[in-house]
TILOTOR-679924 format. One record per residue: residue in one letter; x, y, z negated of N, C-alpha, C, O, CB in turn. Coordinates in steps of 0.1 Angstrom, whole numbers, plus 5000, padded with zeros to 4 digits. Each point is the difference from the previous one (the first is absolute). Glycine has a CB too. Layout:
{code: A n.px: X n.py: Y n.pz: Z ca.px: X ca.py: Y ca.pz: Z c.px: X c.py: Y c.pz: Z o.px: X o.py: Y o.pz: Z cb.px: X cb.py: Y cb.pz: Z}
...
***
This chain:
{code: X n.px: 8863 n.py: 3002 n.pz: 7873 ca.px: 5002 ca.py: 4987 ca.pz: 4995 c.px: 5013 c.py: 4999 c.pz: 4992 o.px: 5000 o.py: 4995 o.pz: 4989 cb.px: 4987 cb.py: 4996 cb.pz: 5029}
{code: X n.px: 5024 n.py: 5015 n.pz: 4987 ca.px: 5013 ca.py: 5000 ca.pz: 4993 c.px: 4999 c.py: 5007 c.pz: 4987 o.px: 5006 o.py: 4995 o.pz: 4990 cb.px: 5005 cb.py: 5005 cb.pz: 5032}
{code: X n.px: 4981 n.py: 5011 n.pz: 4977 ca.px: 4999 ca.py: 5007 ca.pz: 4987 c.px: 4993 c.py: 4991 c.pz: 4990 o.px: 5004 o.py: 5001 o.pz: 4988 cb.px: 4995 cb.py: 5021 cb.pz: 5024}
{code: X n.px: 4991 n.py: 4971 n.pz: 4992 ca.px: 4993 ca.py: 4991 ca.pz: 4990 c.px: 5009 c.py: 4989 c.pz: 4995 o.px: 5000 o.py: 4997 o.pz: 4988 cb.px: 4979 cb.py: 5007 cb.pz: 5024}
{code: X n.px: 5029 n.py: 4990 n.pz: 4997 ca.px: 5010 ca.py: 4990 ca.pz: 4996 c.px: 5010 c.py: 5005 c.pz: 4990 o.px: 5003 o.py: 4994 o.pz: 4990 cb.px: 4994 cb.py: 4995 cb.pz: 5032}
{code: X n.px: 5008 n.py: 5023 n.pz: 4981 ca.px: 5010 ca.py: 5006 ca.pz: 4991 c.px: 4994 c.py: 5003 c.pz: 4986 o.px: 5006 o.py: 4998 o.pz: 4990 cb.px: 5005 cb.py: 5012 cb.pz: 5030}
{code: X n.px: 4976 n.py: 4995 n.pz: 4980 ca.px: 4993 ca.py: 5002 ca.pz: 4987 c.px: 4998 c.py: 4988 c.pz: 4992 o.px: 5002 o.py: 5000 o.pz: 4988 cb.px: 4986 cb.py: 5019 cb.pz: 5023}
{code: X n.px: 5009 n.py: 4970 n.pz: 4996 ca.px: 4998 ca.py: 4987 ca.pz: 4993 c.px: 5014 c.py: 4995 c.pz: 4995 o.px: 5000 o.py: 4995 o.pz: 4988 cb.px: 4981 cb.py: 4999 cb.pz: 5026}
{code: X n.px: 5029 n.py: 5007 n.pz: 4993 ca.px: 5013 ca.py: 4996 ca.pz: 4996 c.px: 5006 c.py: 5009 c.pz: 4989 o.px: 5007 o.py: 4995 o.pz: 4991 cb.px: 4997 cb.py: 4996 cb.pz: 5031}
{code: X n.px: 4993 n.py: 5022 n.pz: 4977 ca.px: 5005 ca.py: 5008 ca.pz: 4990 c.px: 4995 c.py: 4996 c.pz: 4986 o.px: 5006 o.py: 5004 o.pz: 4990 cb.px: 4995 cb.py: 5015 cb.pz: 5027}
{code: X n.px: 4988 n.py: 4974 n.pz: 4982 ca.px: 4995 ca.py: 4995 ca.pz: 4988 c.px: 5005 c.py: 4986 c.pz: 4996 o.px: 4996 o.py: 4994 o.pz: 4990 cb.px: 4983 cb.py: 5020 cb.pz: 5014}
{code: X n.px: 5029 n.py: 4980 n.pz: 5005 ca.px: 5005 ca.py: 4987 ca.pz: 4998 c.px: 5009 c.py: 4999 c.pz: 4988 o.px: 5008 o.py: 5009 o.pz: 4998 cb.px: 4990 cb.py: 4987 cb.pz: 5027}
{code: X n.px: 5002 n.py: 4993 n.pz: 4967 ca.px: 5008 ca.py: 4999 ca.pz: 4988 c.px: 5015 c.py: 5000 c.pz: 5003 o.px: 5008 o.py: 5003 o.pz: 4991 cb.px: 4974 cb.py: 4984 cb.pz: 5000}
{code: X n.px: 5023 n.py: 5011 n.pz: 5021 ca.px: 5014 ca.py: 5000 ca.pz: 5003 c.px: 5005 c.py: 5015 c.pz: 5001 o.px: 5012 o.py: 5002 o.pz: 4999 cb.px: 4986 cb.py: 4976 cb.pz: 5013}
{code: X n.px: 4993 n.py: 5031 n.pz: 4991 ca.px: 5004 ca.py: 5014 ca.pz: 5002 c.px: 5005 c.py: 5006 c.pz: 4987 o.px: 4993 o.py: 4999 o.pz: 4990 cb.px: 4991 cb.py: 5003 cb.pz: 5029}
{code: X n.px: 5028 n.py: 5003 n.pz: 4981 ca.px: 5006 ca.py: 5007 ca.pz: 4988 c.px: 5015 c.py: 4998 c.pz: 5000 o.px: 5006 o.py: 4995 o.pz: 5010 cb.px: 4973 cb.py: 5000 cb.pz: 4977}
{code: X n.px: 5028 n.py: 5009 n.pz: 5002 ca.px: 5014 ca.py: 4998 ca.pz: 4999 c.px: 5003 c.py: 4989 c.pz: 4990 o.px: 4994 o.py: 5000 o.pz: 4989 cb.px: 5010 cb.py: 5024 cb.pz: 5017}
{code: X n.px: 5004 n.py: 4967 n.pz: 4997 ca.px: 5002 ca.py: 4988 ca.pz: 4992 c.px: 5015 c.py: 4999 c.pz: 4996 o.px: 5009 o.py: 5003 o.pz: 5007 cb.px: 4973 cb.py: 4985 cb.pz: 5005}
{code: X n.px: 5020 n.py: 5008 n.pz: 4975 ca.px: 5013 ca.py: 4999 ca.pz: 4994 c.px: 5001 c.py: 4987 c.pz: 4992 o.px: 4990 o.py: 4994 o.pz: 4996 cb.px: 5012 cb.py: 5031 cb.pz: 5002}
{code: X n.px: 5010 n.py: 4970 n.pz: 5001 ca.px: 5002 ca.py: 4987 ca.pz: 4992 c.px: 4998 c.py: 5003 c.pz: 4985 o.px: 5005 o.py: 5010 o.pz: 4995 cb.px: 5012 cb.py: 4982 cb.pz: 5023}
{code: X n.px: 4976 n.py: 4999 n.pz: 4975 ca.px: 4998 ca.py: 5002 ca.pz: 4986 c.px: 5011 c.py: 4994 c.pz: 4991 o.px: 5001 o.py: 5002 o.pz: 4988 cb.px: 4975 cb.py: 4997 cb.pz: 5017}
{code: X n.px: 5033 n.py: 4993 n.pz: 5002 ca.px: 5012 ca.py: 4994 ca.pz: 4992 c.px: 5010 c.py: 5011 c.pz: 4998 o.px: 5005 o.py: 5006 o.pz: 5010 cb.px: 4991 cb.py: 4971 cb.pz: 5000}
{code: X n.px: 5008 n.py: 5026 n.pz: 4978 ca.px: 5009 ca.py: 5011 ca.pz: 4997 c.px: 5014 c.py: 4998 c.pz: 5006 o.px: 5007 o.py: 5009 o.pz: 5003 cb.px: 4981 cb.py: 4994 cb.pz: 4976}
{code: X n.px: 5016 n.py: 4984 n.pz: 5024 ca.px: 5012 ca.py: 4997 ca.pz: 5007 c.px: 4998 c.py: 4997 c.pz: 5014 o.px: 5009 o.py: 4995 o.pz: 5007 cb.px: 5000 cb.py: 4997 cb.pz: 4972}
{code: X n.px: 4979 n.py: 5011 n.pz: 5026 ca.px: 4997 ca.py: 4997 ca.pz: 5014 c.px: 5004 c.py: 5010 c.pz: 5010 o.px: 5008 o.py: 5009 o.pz: 4998 cb.px: 4973 cb.py: 4978 cb.pz: 4993}
{code: X n.px: 5012 n.py: 5013 n.pz: 5020 ca.px: 5003 ca.py: 5008 ca.pz: 5012 c.px: 4997 c.py: 5015 c.pz: 4997 o.px: 4991 o.py: 5003 o.pz: 4992 cb.px: 5004 cb.py: 4978 cb.pz: 5023}
{code: X n.px: 5012 n.py: 5028 n.pz: 4990 ca.px: 4998 ca.py: 5014 ca.pz: 4999 c.px: 4992 c.py: 5006 c.pz: 5013 o.px: 4999 o.py: 5012 o.pz: 5001 cb.px: 5022 cb.py: 4990 cb.pz: 4984}
{code: X n.px: 4975 n.py: 4989 n.pz: 5023 ca.px: 4993 ca.py: 5004 ca.pz: 5012 c.px: 4986 c.py: 5004 c.pz: 4996 o.px: 4993 o.py: 4995 o.pz: 4991 cb.px: 5020 cb.py: 4989 cb.pz: 5023}
{code: X n.px: 4982 n.py: 5026 n.pz: 4994 ca.px: 4986 ca.py: 5004 ca.pz: 4998 c.px: 4994 c.py: 5000 c.pz: 5014 o.px: 5005 o.py: 5006 o.pz: 5010 cb.px: 5000 cb.py: 5009 cb.pz: 4970}
{code: X n.px: 4984 n.py: 4977 n.pz: 5022 ca.px: 4993 ca.py: 4999 ca.pz: 5012 c.px: 4987 c.py: 5007 c.pz: 5000 o.px: 4992 o.py: 4998 o.pz: 4991 cb.px: 5019 cb.py: 4980 cb.pz: 5012}
{code: X n.px: 4986 n.py: 5030 n.pz: 5007 ca.px: 4988 ca.py: 5007 ca.pz: 5001 c.px: 4992 c.py: 4995 c.pz: 5012 o.px: 5005 o.py: 5000 o.pz: 5012 cb.px: 5005 cb.py: 5021 cb.pz: 4977}
{code: X n.px: 4978 n.py: 4975 n.pz: 5009 ca.px: 4991 ca.py: 4995 ca.pz: 5011 c.px: 4989 c.py: 5010 c.pz: 5002 o.px: 4994 o.py: 5005 o.pz: 4990 cb.px: 5011 cb.py: 4971 cb.pz: 5004}
{code: X n.px: 4993 n.py: 5028 n.pz: 5018 ca.px: 4990 ca.py: 5010 ca.pz: 5004 c.px: 4991 c.py: 4994 c.pz: 5011 o.px: 5005 o.py: 4992 o.pz: 5008 cb.px: 5010 cb.py: 5027 cb.pz: 4986}
{code: X n.px: 4973 n.py: 4986 n.pz: 5007 ca.px: 4991 ca.py: 4997 ca.pz: 5011 c.px: 5005 c.py: 5008 c.pz: 5012 o.px: 5003 o.py: 5012 o.pz: 4998 cb.px: 4977 cb.py: 4982 cb.pz: 4987}
{code: X n.px: 5020 n.py: 5000 n.pz: 5027 ca.px: 5004 ca.py: 5007 ca.pz: 5012 c.px: 4989 c.py: 4997 c.pz: 5011 o.px: 4992 o.py: 4991 o.pz: 4998 cb.px: 5033 cb.py: 5008 cb.pz: 4996}
{code: X n.px: 4976 n.py: 5007 n.pz: 5017 ca.px: 4991 ca.py: 4998 ca.pz: 5010 c.px: 5001 c.py: 4986 c.pz: 5006 o.px: 4991 o.py: 4995 o.pz: 5006 cb.px: 5009 cb.py: 5029 cb.pz: 4999}
{code: X n.px: 5012 n.py: 4970 n.pz: 4994 ca.px: 5002 ca.py: 4986 ca.pz: 5005 c.px: 4999 c.py: 4990 c.pz: 4989 o.px: 5003 o.py: 4988 o.pz: 5003 cb.px: 5011 cb.py: 5022 cb.pz: 5015}
{code: X n.px: 4983 n.py: 4993 n.pz: 4970 ca.px: 4999 ca.py: 4990 ca.pz: 4989 c.px: 5007 c.py: 5006 c.pz: 4988 o.px: 4994 o.py: 5009 o.pz: 4993 cb.px: 5006 cb.py: 4972 cb.pz: 5023}
{code: X n.px: 5011 n.py: 5013 n.pz: 4980 ca.px: 5008 ca.py: 5005 ca.pz: 4989 c.px: 5013 c.py: 5005 c.pz: 5004 o.px: 5006 o.py: 4996 o.pz: 5010 cb.px: 4982 cb.py: 4988 cb.pz: 4975}
{code: X n.px: 5018 n.py: 5026 n.pz: 5008 ca.px: 5013 ca.py: 5005 ca.pz: 5002 c.px: 5008 c.py: 4998 c.pz: 4987 o.px: 4994 o.py: 5002 o.pz: 4989 cb.px: 4998 cb.py: 5015 cb.pz: 5028}
{code: X n.px: 5020 n.py: 4980 n.pz: 4983 ca.px: 5008 ca.py: 4997 ca.pz: 4988 c.px: 5013 c.py: 5009 c.pz: 5001 o.px: 5007 o.py: 5000 o.pz: 5010 cb.px: 4984 cb.py: 4976 cb.pz: 4988}
{code: X n.px: 5012 n.py: 5030 n.pz: 4991 ca.px: 5013 ca.py: 5007 ca.pz: 4998 c.px: 5006 c.py: 4995 c.pz: 4987 o.px: 4993 o.py: 4995 o.pz: 4991 cb.px: 4999 cb.py: 5026 cb.pz: 5022}
{code: X n.px: 5021 n.py: 4981 n.pz: 4986 ca.px: 5007 ca.py: 4996 ca.pz: 4988 c.px: 5012 c.py: 5008 c.pz: 4997 o.px: 5006 o.py: 5005 o.pz: 5009 cb.px: 4985 cb.py: 4972 cb.pz: 4994}
{code: X n.px: 5012 n.py: 5024 n.pz: 4984 ca.px: 5012 ca.py: 5007 ca.pz: 4996 c.px: 5007 c.py: 4992 c.pz: 4989 o.px: 4993 o.py: 4993 o.pz: 4993 cb.px: 4998 cb.py: 5030 cb.pz: 5013}
{code: X n.px: 5022 n.py: 4979 n.pz: 4992 ca.px: 5007 ca.py: 4995 ca.pz: 4988 c.px: 4999 c.py: 5011 c.pz: 4990 o.px: 5006 o.py: 5011 o.pz: 5002 cb.px: 5010 cb.py: 4974 cb.pz: 5012}
{code: X n.px: 4977 n.py: 5013 n.pz: 4975 ca.px: 4997 ca.py: 5010 ca.pz: 4990 c.px: 5013 c.py: 5005 c.pz: 4993 o.px: 5000 o.py: 5011 o.pz: 4995 cb.px: 4977 cb.py: 4979 cb.pz: 5002}
{code: X n.px: 5034 n.py: 5002 n.pz: 5004 ca.px: 5012 ca.py: 5004 ca.pz: 4993 c.px: 5007 c.py: 5011 c.pz: 5007 o.px: 5005 o.py: 5010 o.pz: 4994 cb.px: 4998 cb.py: 4967 cb.pz: 4999}
{code: X n.px: 4997 n.py: 5023 n.pz: 5021 ca.px: 5007 ca.py: 5011 ca.pz: 5007 c.px: 4992 c.py: 5007 c.pz: 5010 o.px: 5005 o.py: 5009 o.pz: 5007 cb.px: 5015 cb.py: 4978 cb.pz: 4990}
{code: X n.px: 4967 n.py: 5008 n.pz: 5005 ca.px: 4991 ca.py: 5007 ca.pz: 5009 c.px: 5002 c.py: 4996 c.pz: 5015 o.px: 4994 o.py: 5006 o.pz: 5009 cb.px: 5006 cb.py: 5013 cb.pz: 4975}
{code: X n.px: 5009 n.py: 4972 n.pz: 5019 ca.px: 5002 ca.py: 4995 ca.pz: 5014 c.px: 4988 c.py: 4993 c.pz: 5005 o.px: 4995 o.py: 4991 o.pz: 4993 cb.px: 5030 cb.py: 5007 cb.pz: 5003}
{code: X n.px: 4970 n.py: 5006 n.pz: 5015 ca.px: 4988 ca.py: 4994 ca.pz: 5006 c.px: 5004 c.py: 4987 c.pz: 5007 o.px: 5010 o.py: 4999 o.pz: 5007 cb.px: 4979 cb.py: 5023 cb.pz: 4995}
{code: X n.px: 5002 n.py: 4968 n.pz: 4998 ca.px: 5001 ca.py: 4988 ca.pz: 5008 c.px: 4995 c.py: 5003 c.pz: 5014 o.px: 4992 o.py: 5008 o.pz: 5002 cb.px: 5006 cb.py: 4977 cb.pz: 4977}
{code: X n.px: 5008 n.py: 5008 n.pz: 5030 ca.px: 4994 ca.py: 4999 ca.pz: 5014 c.px: 4990 c.py: 4989 c.pz: 4999 o.px: 5003 o.py: 4988 o.pz: 4997 cb.px: 5017 cb.py: 5021 cb.pz: 5015}
{code: X n.px: 4967 n.py: 4993 n.pz: 4992 ca.px: 4990 ca.py: 4990 ca.pz: 4999 c.px: 4994 c.py: 4997 c.pz: 5014 o.px: 4997 o.py: 5010 o.pz: 5007 cb.px: 4997 cb.py: 4997 cb.pz: 4970}
{code: X n.px: 5006 n.py: 4981 n.pz: 5027 ca.px: 4995 ca.py: 4996 ca.pz: 5013 c.px: 4991 c.py: 4988 c.pz: 4999 o.px: 4998 o.py: 4994 o.pz: 4989 cb.px: 5022 cb.py: 5015 cb.pz: 5022}
{code: X n.px: 4973 n.py: 4987 n.pz: 5000 ca.px: 4993 ca.py: 4988 ca.pz: 5001 c.px: 4989 c.py: 4999 c.pz: 4989 o.px: 4998 o.py: 4989 o.pz: 4995 cb.px: 5022 cb.py: 5000 cb.pz: 5015}
{code: X n.px: 4972 n.py: 5021 n.pz: 4988 ca.px: 4990 ca.py: 5000 ca.pz: 4990 c.px: 4988 c.py: 4993 c.pz: 5006 o.px: 4995 o.py: 5004 o.pz: 5011 cb.px: 5013 cb.py: 5018 cb.pz: 4979}
{code: X n.px: 4987 n.py: 4967 n.pz: 5004 ca.px: 4989 ca.py: 4993 ca.pz: 5004 c.px: 4990 c.py: 4996 c.pz: 4989 o.px: 5005 o.py: 4999 o.pz: 4988 cb.px: 5009 cb.py: 4992 cb.pz: 5030}
{code: X n.px: 4974 n.py: 5008 n.pz: 4985 ca.px: 4989 ca.py: 4997 ca.pz: 4991 c.px: 4992 c.py: 4988 c.pz: 5005 o.px: 4995 o.py: 5001 o.pz: 5011 cb.px: 5004 cb.py: 5023 cb.pz: 4981}
{code: X n.px: 5001 n.py: 4965 n.pz: 5001 ca.px: 4992 ca.py: 4988 ca.pz: 5004 c.px: 4987 c.py: 4999 c.pz: 4994 o.px: 4993 o.py: 4989 o.pz: 5002 cb.px: 5029 cb.py: 5000 cb.pz: 5002}
{code: X n.px: 4973 n.py: 5021 n.pz: 4989 ca.px: 4987 ca.py: 4999 ca.pz: 4993 c.px: 5002 c.py: 4997 c.pz: 4985 o.px: 4990 o.py: 5002 o.pz: 4992 cb.px: 5000 cb.py: 4991 cb.pz: 5029}
{code: X n.px: 5021 n.py: 5002 n.pz: 4975 ca.px: 5002 ca.py: 4997 ca.pz: 4986 c.px: 5014 c.py: 5005 c.pz: 4995 o.px: 5001 o.py: 5004 o.pz: 4988 cb.px: 4984 cb.py: 4976 cb.pz: 5014}
{code: X n.px: 5025 n.py: 5019 n.pz: 5007 ca.px: 5014 ca.py: 5004 ca.pz: 4996 c.px: 5005 c.py: 5011 c.pz: 5009 o.px: 4998 o.py: 4999 o.pz: 5013 cb.px: 5006 cb.py: 4978 cb.pz: 4978}
{code: X n.px: 5003 n.py: 5033 n.pz: 5004 ca.px: 5007 ca.py: 5010 ca.pz: 5007 c.px: 5014 c.py: 4996 c.pz: 5001 o.px: 5007 o.py: 4997 o.pz: 4990 cb.px: 4977 cb.py: 5021 cb.pz: 5003}
{code: X n.px: 5022 n.py: 4981 n.pz: 5019 ca.px: 5014 ca.py: 4996 ca.pz: 5002 c.px: 5007 c.py: 5011 c.pz: 5007 o.px: 4995 o.py: 5007 o.pz: 5009 cb.px: 4998 cb.py: 4969 cb.pz: 4992}
{code: X n.px: 5020 n.py: 5025 n.pz: 4996 ca.px: 5009 ca.py: 5010 ca.pz: 5006 c.px: 5014 c.py: 4996 c.pz: 4998 o.px: 5004 o.py: 4992 o.pz: 4992 cb.px: 4979 cb.py: 5026 cb.pz: 5005}
{code: X n.px: 5026 n.py: 4988 n.pz: 5011 ca.px: 5014 ca.py: 4998 ca.pz: 4999 c.px: 5006 c.py: 5014 c.pz: 4996 o.px: 4996 o.py: 5010 o.pz: 5005 cb.px: 5005 cb.py: 4971 cb.pz: 5013}
{code: X n.px: 5009 n.py: 5018 n.pz: 4973 ca.px: 5007 ca.py: 5012 ca.pz: 4996 c.px: 5015 c.py: 4998 c.pz: 5002 o.px: 5006 o.py: 4989 o.pz: 4998 cb.px: 4976 cb.py: 5017 cb.pz: 4985}
{code: X n.px: 5025 n.py: 5006 n.pz: 5020 ca.px: 5014 ca.py: 5000 ca.pz: 5001 c.px: 5005 c.py: 5012 c.pz: 4992 o.px: 4994 o.py: 5011 o.pz: 5001 cb.px: 5006 cb.py: 4978 cb.pz: 5022}
{code: X n.px: 5010 n.py: 5009 n.pz: 4968 ca.px: 5006 ca.py: 5011 ca.pz: 4993 c.px: 5012 c.py: 5005 c.pz: 5008 o.px: 5009 o.py: 4993 o.pz: 5002 cb.px: 4984 cb.py: 4998 cb.pz: 4975}
{code: X n.px: 5006 n.py: 5021 n.pz: 5029 ca.px: 5010 ca.py: 5005 ca.pz: 5010 c.px: 5014 c.py: 4999 c.pz: 4994 o.px: 5010 o.py: 4997 o.pz: 5007 cb.px: 4973 cb.py: 5018 cb.pz: 5003}
{code: X n.px: 5019 n.py: 4989 n.pz: 4978 ca.px: 5014 ca.py: 5001 ca.pz: 4994 c.px: 5007 c.py: 4986 c.pz: 4999 o.px: 5012 o.py: 4999 o.pz: 5000 cb.px: 4981 cb.py: 5022 cb.pz: 4988}
{code: X n.px: 4999 n.py: 4969 n.pz: 5010 ca.px: 5005 ca.py: 4986 ca.pz: 4998 c.px: 4998 c.py: 4991 c.pz: 5011 o.px: 5007 o.py: 4990 o.pz: 5002 cb.px: 4990 cb.py: 5014 cb.pz: 4974}
{code: X n.px: 4992 n.py: 4999 n.pz: 5032 ca.px: 4996 ca.py: 4990 ca.pz: 5011 c.px: 4992 c.py: 4989 c.pz: 4995 o.px: 4997 o.py: 4991 o.pz: 5007 cb.px: 5023 cb.py: 5015 cb.pz: 5005}
{code: X n.px: 4977 n.py: 4993 n.pz: 4975 ca.px: 4992 ca.py: 4989 ca.pz: 4994 c.px: 4986 c.py: 5000 c.pz: 5006 o.px: 4994 o.py: 5010 o.pz: 5001 cb.px: 5019 cb.py: 4991 cb.pz: 4978}
{code: X n.px: 4983 n.py: 4987 n.pz: 5026 ca.px: 4988 ca.py: 4999 ca.pz: 5007 c.px: 4991 c.py: 4990 c.pz: 4992 o.px: 5005 o.py: 4989 o.pz: 4997 cb.px: 5006 cb.py: 5016 cb.pz: 5026}
{code: X n.px: 4977 n.py: 4999 n.pz: 4975 ca.px: 4991 ca.py: 4992 ca.pz: 4991 c.px: 4986 c.py: 4999 c.pz: 5007 o.px: 4995 o.py: 5009 o.pz: 5005 cb.px: 5018 cb.py: 4998 cb.pz: 4974}
{code: X n.px: 4981 n.py: 4981 n.pz: 5020 ca.px: 4987 ca.py: 4997 ca.pz: 5004 c.px: 4991 c.py: 5001 c.pz: 4988 o.px: 5003 o.py: 4993 o.pz: 4990 cb.px: 5004 cb.py: 4993 cb.pz: 5030}
{code: X n.px: 4982 n.py: 5021 n.pz: 4980 ca.px: 4991 ca.py: 5002 ca.pz: 4989 c.px: 4986 c.py: 4995 c.pz: 5003 o.px: 4995 o.py: 5000 o.pz: 5011 cb.px: 5018 cb.py: 5020 cb.pz: 4982}
{code: X n.px: 4980 n.py: 4976 n.pz: 4996 ca.px: 4986 ca.py: 4997 ca.pz: 5001 c.px: 4993 c.py: 5006 c.pz: 4987 o.px: 5005 o.py: 4998 o.pz: 4989 cb.px: 4999 cb.py: 4981 cb.pz: 5025}
{code: X n.px: 4985 n.py: 5028 n.pz: 4988 ca.px: 4992 ca.py: 5005 ca.pz: 4989 c.px: 4986 c.py: 4996 c.pz: 5001 o.px: 4994 o.py: 5000 o.pz: 5011 cb.px: 5021 cb.py: 5020 cb.pz: 4987}
{code: X n.px: 4980 n.py: 4975 n.pz: 4991 ca.px: 4986 ca.py: 4996 ca.pz: 4999 c.px: 4993 c.py: 5006 c.pz: 4988 o.px: 5006 o.py: 5000 o.pz: 4989 cb.px: 4999 cb.py: 4978 cb.pz: 5022}
{code: X n.px: 4984 n.py: 5028 n.pz: 4990 ca.px: 4993 ca.py: 5006 ca.pz: 4989 c.px: 4997 c.py: 4990 c.pz: 4989 o.px: 4995 o.py: 4989 o.pz: 5003 cb.px: 4995 cb.py: 5029 cb.pz: 5013}
{code: X n.px: 5011 n.py: 4986 n.pz: 4972 ca.px: 4997 ca.py: 4991 ca.pz: 4988 c.px: 4993 c.py: 5009 c.pz: 4990 o.px: 5005 o.py: 5001 o.pz: 4989 cb.px: 5016 cb.py: 4984 cb.pz: 5015}
{code: X n.px: 4968 n.py: 5020 n.pz: 5000 ca.px: 4992 ca.py: 5009 ca.pz: 4991 c.px: 5003 c.py: 5014 c.pz: 5005 o.px: 5006 o.py: 5003 o.pz: 5010 cb.px: 4995 cb.py: 4982 cb.pz: 4970}
{code: X n.px: 4993 n.py: 5025 n.pz: 5013 ca.px: 5001 ca.py: 5014 ca.pz: 5004 c.px: 5014 c.py: 5006 c.pz: 4998 o.px: 5004 o.py: 5009 o.pz: 5008 cb.px: 4972 cb.py: 4993 cb.pz: 4986}
{code: X n.px: 5031 n.py: 4994 n.pz: 4996 ca.px: 5013 ca.py: 5007 ca.pz: 4997 c.px: 5012 c.py: 4991 c.pz: 5001 o.px: 5010 o.py: 5003 o.pz: 4995 cb.px: 4977 cb.py: 5011 cb.pz: 4990}
{code: X n.px: 5011 n.py: 4974 n.pz: 5022 ca.px: 5011 ca.py: 4991 ca.pz: 5001 c.px: 5001 c.py: 4994 c.pz: 5014 o.px: 4989 o.py: 4998 o.pz: 5006 cb.px: 5008 cb.py: 4996 cb.pz: 4969}
{code: X n.px: 5015 n.py: 5003 n.pz: 5029 ca.px: 5002 ca.py: 4992 ca.pz: 5012 c.px: 5010 c.py: 4989 c.pz: 4997 o.px: 5008 o.py: 5001 o.pz: 4991 cb.px: 4987 cb.py: 5019 cb.pz: 5024}
{code: X n.px: 5004 n.py: 4969 n.pz: 4993 ca.px: 5010 ca.py: 4990 ca.pz: 4999 c.px: 5009 c.py: 5003 c.pz: 5012 o.px: 4996 o.py: 5000 o.pz: 5012 cb.px: 4989 cb.py: 4982 cb.pz: 4977}
{code: X n.px: 5028 n.py: 5021 n.pz: 5008 ca.px: 5010 ca.py: 5003 ca.pz: 5010 c.px: 5010 c.py: 4989 c.pz: 5001 o.px: 5006 o.py: 4996 o.pz: 4989 cb.px: 4990 cb.py: 5029 cb.pz: 5007}
{code: X n.px: 5006 n.py: 4970 n.pz: 5016 ca.px: 5011 ca.py: 4990 ca.pz: 5001 c.px: 5009 c.py: 5006 c.pz: 5011 o.px: 4996 o.py: 5006 o.pz: 5009 cb.px: 4989 cb.py: 4974 cb.pz: 4984}
{code: X n.px: 5028 n.py: 5016 n.pz: 5006 ca.px: 5010 ca.py: 5005 ca.pz: 5009 c.px: 5010 c.py: 4989 c.pz: 5003 o.px: 5003 o.py: 4992 o.pz: 4991 cb.px: 4993 cb.py: 5032 cb.pz: 5001}
{code: X n.px: 5009 n.py: 4977 n.pz: 5020 ca.px: 5010 ca.py: 4990 ca.pz: 5005 c.px: 5011 c.py: 5008 c.pz: 5006 o.px: 4998 o.py: 5008 o.pz: 5010 cb.px: 4985 cb.py: 4974 cb.pz: 4993}
{code: X n.px: 5029 n.py: 5017 n.pz: 4993 ca.px: 5012 ca.py: 5006 ca.pz: 5006 c.px: 5003 c.py: 4994 c.pz: 5013 o.px: 5000 o.py: 4987 o.pz: 5001 cb.px: 5009 cb.py: 5019 cb.pz: 4977}
{code: X n.px: 4993 n.py: 5002 n.pz: 5032 ca.px: 5003 ca.py: 4994 ca.pz: 5014 c.px: 5014 c.py: 5003 c.pz: 5002 o.px: 5005 o.py: 5012 o.pz: 5001 cb.px: 4972 cb.py: 4992 cb.pz: 5008}
{code: X n.px: 5031 n.py: 4985 n.pz: 4993 ca.px: 5014 ca.py: 5001 ca.pz: 5003 c.px: 5004 c.py: 4992 c.pz: 5012 o.px: 4994 o.py: 4990 o.pz: 5003 cb.px: 5011 cb.py: 5014 cb.pz: 4972}
{code: X n.px: 5004 n.py: 5001 n.pz: 5032 ca.px: 5005 ca.py: 4992 ca.pz: 5012 c.px: 5014 c.py: 4994 c.pz: 4996 o.px: 5009 o.py: 5007 o.pz: 4996 cb.px: 4979 cb.py: 5009 cb.pz: 5020}
{code: X n.px: 5012 n.py: 4971 n.pz: 4984 ca.px: 5012 ca.py: 4993 ca.pz: 4997 c.px: 5007 c.py: 4994 c.pz: 5012 o.px: 4994 o.py: 4999 o.pz: 5010 cb.px: 4996 cb.py: 4996 cb.pz: 4968}
{code: X n.px: 5023 n.py: 5003 n.pz: 5021 ca.px: 5008 ca.py: 4993 ca.pz: 5011 c.px: 5006 c.py: 4988 c.pz: 4995 o.px: 5003 o.py: 4998 o.pz: 4988 cb.px: 5001 cb.py: 5024 cb.pz: 5023}
{code: X n.px: 4999 n.py: 4969 n.pz: 4998 ca.px: 5007 ca.py: 4988 ca.pz: 4996 c.px: 5015 c.py: 5003 c.pz: 4997 o.px: 5006 o.py: 5009 o.pz: 5006 cb.px: 4979 cb.py: 4978 cb.pz: 5009}
{code: X n.px: 5020 n.py: 5007 n.pz: 4974 ca.px: 5013 ca.py: 5002 ca.pz: 4996 c.px: 5010 c.py: 4993 c.pz: 5009 o.px: 5012 o.py: 5001 o.pz: 4997 cb.px: 4980 cb.py: 5001 cb.pz: 4979}
***
C-alpha cells in the first residue's frame, strides 16, 4: 500500500524544485519529493549552497506547509505551497520572530 501511495504522490504537481520568478526575490530553492509518509521538503540558498533545516512538513489535501530555519542566521519561516497548474505553485511565507517587551 505504501508503494502505491508514493507512486501517486510522485506524479503530484507539487513534486519538483521551485524557485522565485522575481529577479530581485528570494534565492531559496525548495525541492518537494514524494516520501513514504507523504511529502518531503528540502531547501538551499542558491547563492551560497547553505541548506535550510526543514521541519513540520504537513499536507492538508490542498496545501503543503513546513517550517524552515537557516542555520547561519537563525531566521525561521513558516511556508505554504499550493499547486497552481503543472509548472507553478503559489508560495506564501511568514517570518517567525520572538519579540520581548522593551
